[in-house]
C-alpha positions in Angstrom: -77.5 -47.1 -19.6 -77.3 -43.9 -21.1 -76.2 -42.3 -17.5 -73.8 -44.9 -17.5 -72.1 -44.0 -21.0 -72.7 -40.2 -20.2 -70.5 -41.2 -16.9 -67.8 -43.0 -18.6 -67.4 -39.9 -21.8 -67.0 -37.8 -18.7 -64.6 -39.4 -16.4 -62.4 -40.0 -20.1 -62.7 -36.4 -20.7 -61.5 -35.5 -17.2 -58.4 -38.2 -17.3 -58.0 -36.8 -21.3 -57.4 -33.1 -19.5 -55.3 -34.1 -16.5 -52.9 -35.7 -19.4 -52.8 -32.1 -21.3 -52.7 -30.5 -17.8 -48.9 -32.6 -17.1 -47.7 -32.4 -20.4 -48.4 -28.7 -20.2 -46.5 -28.4 -16.9 -43.4 -30.4 -17.8 -43.4 -28.3 -21.1 -43.5 -25.1 -19.3 -39.9 -24.3 -18.1 -38.8 -25.2 -21.6 -40.8 -22.5 -22.8 -39.4 -20.1 -20.3 -37.2 -17.2 -21.5 -33.5 -17.4 -20.7 -33.9 -14.7 -17.8 -36.9 -16.9 -16.5 -35.0 -20.2 -16.6 -32.4 -18.2 -15.0 -34.7 -17.1 -12.1 -36.3 -20.1 -11.4 -32.9 -21.9 -11.2 -31.4 -19.0 -8.5 -35.0 -20.1 -6.5 -34.3 -23.6 -6.3 -31.0 -23.8 -5.5 -30.4 -24.4 -1.8 -27.9 -23.4 0.5 -26.2 -19.6 1.1 -25.7 -17.3 -1.6 -21.9 -18.2 -2.8 -22.8 -22.1 -2.6 -25.9 -21.1 -4.6 -24.0 -19.5 -7.5 -21.5 -21.6 -7.5 -23.9 -24.8 -8.2 -25.6 -22.4 -11.0 -23.0 -21.5 -12.6 -21.9 -25.5 -12.8 -25.2 -26.5 -13.6 -25.8 -23.6 -16.2 -23.3 -22.2 -17.7 -24.8 -21.0 -20.8 -27.1 -18.5 -18.7 -24.2 -16.4 -17.3 -25.0 -14.2 -20.2 -28.5 -13.2 -18.7 -27.4 -12.3 -15.3 -27.5 -8.7 -15.4 -30.9 -9.2 -16.5 -32.4 -11.5 -14.1 -31.4 -9.5 -10.7 -31.0 -12.3 -9.2 -31.0 -11.4 -5.1 -28.0 -12.6 -3.0 -26.1 -12.8 -6.4 -22.2 -11.8 -6.5 -20.7 -9.6 -9.1 -18.0 -11.5 -10.8 -14.8 -9.9 -9.2 -16.9 -9.3 -5.7 -17.3 -13.5 -5.3 -14.0 -14.5 -6.6 -12.8 -11.7 -4.0 -14.9 -13.0 -1.4 -14.0 -16.9 -2.3 -10.6 -16.7 -4.1 -8.6 -14.0 -2.1 -10.2 -13.7 1.0 -9.1 -17.7 1.7 -5.6 -16.5 0.5 -5.4 -13.7 2.6 -6.7 -16.1 5.4 -4.1 -19.1 4.8 -1.1 -16.4 4.5 -2.1 -15.3 7.9 -2.0 -18.3 9.4 1.2 -19.4 7.6 2.8 -16.4 8.5 1.5 -16.7 12.3 3.1 -19.9 12.7 6.4 -19.7 11.1 7.4 -16.2 11.3 9.4 -17.4 14.9 10.6 -20.3 13.9 12.8 -22.6 11.7 16.9 -22.1 11.6 17.3 -18.4 11.6 15.3 -18.1 14.9 17.1 -21.1 16.2 20.2 -19.1 15.1 19.3 -16.0 16.9 18.5 -18.2 20.3 21.7 -19.6 19.9 23.8 -15.9 18.9 21.9 -14.5 22.2 22.8 -17.3 24.1 26.6 -17.0 23.3 26.3 -13.3 23.8 25.1 -13.8 27.1 27.9 -16.4 28.2 30.5 -13.9 26.9 29.3 -11.1 28.8 29.3 -12.8 31.6 33.0 -14.1 31.4 34.4 -10.3 30.2 32.3 -9.4 33.2 33.7 -11.5 35.8 37.6 -10.4 34.1 36.5 -6.6 34.9 35.0 -7.3 38.8 38.1 -9.5 39.2 40.0 -6.8 38.2 38.0 -4.0 39.9 38.8 -6.0 43.0 42.5 -5.8 42.4 42.7 -2.1 42.2 40.5 -1.8 45.4 42.9 -4.6 47.3 45.9 -2.4 45.9 44.2 1.2 46.8 44.0 -0.4 50.1 47.4 -2.2 50.6 50.1 -0.9 52.8 52.3 -2.5 50.7 54.6 -0.5 48.2 55.6 -2.6 45.5 53.3 -5.4 44.1 52.9 -8.3 41.2 50.9 -8.2 38.8 50.6 -11.1 36.1 50.9 -8.6 32.9 54.1 -7.5 34.3 57.3 -9.6 35.1 58.7 -7.1 37.5 57.2 -6.2 40.5 55.7 -2.6 40.0 55.0 0.4 42.6 51.9 0.9 43.8 51.0 3.9 41.3 52.4 1.5 38.3 50.5 -1.1 39.2 47.3 0.9 39.2 47.9 2.6 36.2 48.5 -0.6 34.3 45.0 -2.0 36.0 42.8 0.7 34.9 43.9 0.7 31.5 43.2 -3.1 31.9 39.8 -2.5 33.3 39.5 0.5 30.6 40.2 -2.1 27.6 37.8 -4.7 28.9 34.8 -2.3 29.1 35.6 -0.9 25.8 36.0 -4.2 24.5 33.0 -5.9 25.8 31.1 -2.6 24.2 32.0 -3.2 21.1 31.5 -7.1 21.3 28.3 -6.3 22.3 27.2 -3.8 19.3 28.5 -6.4 17.2 26.1 -9.3 18.3 23.9 -6.5 18.4 24.2 -6.0 14.9 24.2 -9.2 14.3 20.8 -10.2 15.8 19.4 -7.6 13.9 20.8 -8.9 10.7 19.1 -12.2 11.4 16.2 -11.0 12.7 15.4 -8.8 9.4 16.2 -11.8 7.6 13.7 -13.9 9.4 10.6 -11.2 9.0 11.5 -10.6 5.3 12.1 -14.4 4.4 8.7 -15.2 6.9 6.8 -12.6 4.7 8.1 -13.3 1.2 7.5 -17.3 1.9 4.0 -16.6 3.3 3.0 -13.8 0.9 4.1 -15.2 -2.2 1.0 -18.0 -2.5 -1.9 -15.1 -1.7 -0.1 -13.3 -5.2 -1.4 -16.1 -7.2 -4.9 -15.7 -6.3 -4.5 -11.9 -6.7 -3.0 -12.3 -10.3 -6.4 -14.6 -11.0 -8.4 -11.5 -10.3 -6.3 -8.8 -12.1 -5.9 -10.6 -15.0 -9.2 -10.9 -16.4 -8.9 -7.7 -18.1 -6.1 -9.5 -20.7 -8.5 -12.8 -20.5 -11.2 -10.7 -21.7 -8.9 -8.6 -24.6 -7.7 -11.9 -25.7 -11.1 -13.4 -26.3 -12.1 -11.1 -27.9 -9.6 -10.7 -30.3 -9.6 -14.5 -31.3 -13.7 -15.0 -31.5 -14.5 -11.2 -32.6 -17.4 -12.6 -34.1 -18.8 -14.3 -31.1 -21.6 -11.5 -29.6 -20.6 -13.1 -25.5 -16.9 -12.1 -25.9 -17.0 -8.8 -24.3 -18.6 -10.7 -21.5 -15.7 -13.2 -21.4 -13.8 -11.6 -18.7 -17.0 -11.9 -16.6 -16.9 -15.6 -17.0 -13.5 -16.3 -16.5 -13.8 -15.1 -12.7 -16.7 -16.9 -12.2 -15.3 -20.0 -13.6 -12.1 -19.6 -11.9 -14.1 -19.2 -8.7 -16.1 -21.8 -8.9 -13.5 -24.2 -10.1 -11.0 -23.2 -7.4 -13.3 -23.2 -4.2 -11.6 -26.2 -2.6 -8.4 -26.7 -5.1 -7.6 -23.2 -5.1 -7.2 -23.9 -0.9 -5.0 -27.4 -2.3 -2.6 -25.3 -4.5 -2.5 -23.1 -1.1 -1.4 -25.7 0.5 0.7 -26.9 -1.0 2.5 -23.7 -1.7 3.3 -22.8 1.6 4.2 -26.5 2.2 6.9 -26.1 -0.2 7.6 -22.6 0.6 7.9 -22.5 4.6 8.3 -26.6 5.2 11.9 -26.1 7.2 10.1 -23.6 9.4 7.6 -26.2 9.9 10.5 -28.5 11.3 11.0 -30.1 7.6 14.4 -29.2 6.8 15.7 -32.4 7.4 12.7 -34.2 5.2 13.7 -31.4 2.3 17.7 -32.2 3.0 17.1 -36.0 2.8 14.9 -36.0 -0.6 17.6 -33.7 -2.5 16.7 -31.3 -5.3 15.3 -34.2 -7.4 12.0 -33.9 -5.3 11.6 -30.2 -5.7 11.9 -30.3 -9.4 9.3 -33.3 -9.2 6.9 -31.1 -6.6 6.9 -28.0 -8.9 6.2 -29.7 -12.0 3.4 -31.5 -10.4 2.2 -28.0 -9.2 2.5 -26.6 -13.0 0.6 -29.2 -14.4 -2.3 -29.1 -11.2 -2.4 -25.3 -11.9 -3.1 -26.2 -15.7 -5.7 -28.7 -15.1 -7.4 -26.1 -12.9 -6.9 -23.8 -16.2 -8.5 -26.4 -18.2 -11.4 -26.7 -16.6 -12.3 -22.6 -16.1 -11.7 -23.1 -19.8 -14.1 -25.6 -20.5 -16.6 -23.9 -18.7 -15.9 -20.8 -20.7 -16.9 -22.4 -24.0 -20.2 -23.4 -22.7 -20.8 -19.6 -21.7 -19.5 -18.4 -24.9 -21.7 -21.5 -27.0 -18.2 -22.5 -28.4 -17.7 -25.9 -29.6 -14.6 -27.2 -27.0 -11.0 -27.8 -28.6 -11.1 -32.2 -29.3 -7.9 -31.6 -27.3 -8.6 -29.3 -24.4 -4.3 -29.2 -23.6 -3.0 -28.9 -27.0 -2.4 -25.5 -28.0 -5.6 -25.2 -29.7 -7.5 -24.4 -26.8 -6.9 -20.6 -27.1 -9.0 -19.2 -24.4 -6.2 -21.8 -22.9 -3.2 -20.1 -23.9 -4.9 -16.7 -23.2 -5.4 -18.0 -19.9 -2.2 -18.8 -18.8 0.0 -16.4 -20.5 -1.7 -13.7 -18.8 -2.0 -15.1 -15.5 1.7 -15.8 -15.6 2.4 -12.2 -17.1 0.3 -10.6 -14.0 1.8 -13.0 -11.3 5.7 -12.1 -12.9 4.9 -8.9 -12.0 3.1 -8.8 -8.8 5.4 -11.2 -7.4 8.5 -9.5 -8.3 7.1 -6.0 -6.5 6.4 -7.7 -3.5 9.9 -9.7 -3.3 11.6 -6.1 -4.1 9.4 -4.8 -1.3 10.4 -7.2 1.2 14.0 -6.6 0.5 13.8 -3.0 1.0 11.5 -4.0 4.1 14.9 -6.4 5.2 17.1 -3.1 5.0 14.7 -1.1 6.5 14.3 -3.4 9.6 18.0 -4.0 10.1 18.5 -0.2 10.1 16.0 1.7 12.0 14.0 -1.2 14.1 
């Protein structure tokens, strides 16, 4: 009886010890420091470093301020993260769009039509020159003294006929050379226009992503001004790049595809479609595109509020969302400057291409 009681007490003690150990293991992650929590979360994320980083940013935005102290292997710093995901994707899509459209569209059809017309006219004028040359040869070897030509109402002597025919041959050749020069200039102008427009249409969406990268400094200064008492505001530029990249991994590709479709649709054979739907469709399309960009920025601000440990505004789409206003205004300013500079460079390229190439 005494042995049974001792065994019962022993089993109870072992069970209680196991329960306490389980409770300790469950509570242990909560007792870790933020840096250790961040390291633990990083090691638990599956996949390649970029996807691990995206998942960690989405799951633990409040721990982003400790990344510098955690020394996570494979972690990309803000600009490198945005460059790898946003800008490189934009460069690849722009190159793909340019390769598919720079030799297509209405301007390309105009060039092909011009070349065909030029070739036909050159052949016609060459035929006239050959006939004139044959007539000169005939008269030179003829024994007749007078000759009847269509360019003269009265018969002409051999010398007069040869003079008229040689003058006509010279004028025909001069006219042909002038025609070739005019058509060559016209074709060069069309090609220069096609090259400049193709580059502008393919490159414009690229600067959407570049503007996201370059406006981070302005966003940081704005957030620091609006939330000067927040100790994490100095990191707001990094937070912006993290969340802009995380939110834009897939949405950015959608925006790029829509932009290329709208700008280069005619080169894909959709000119008739755009003409049939009319200008109202374009207005509605770009309004919807702008709303989608705003939706993207709202998602970025939501993550930034969590990372800054600030309360999210009740209406994220209102003017009370000061971070949204800062992102919108800084991005728009940088994008306009970049786009204007790029279009000016395309215009200079048009003149250089037309004149020197």
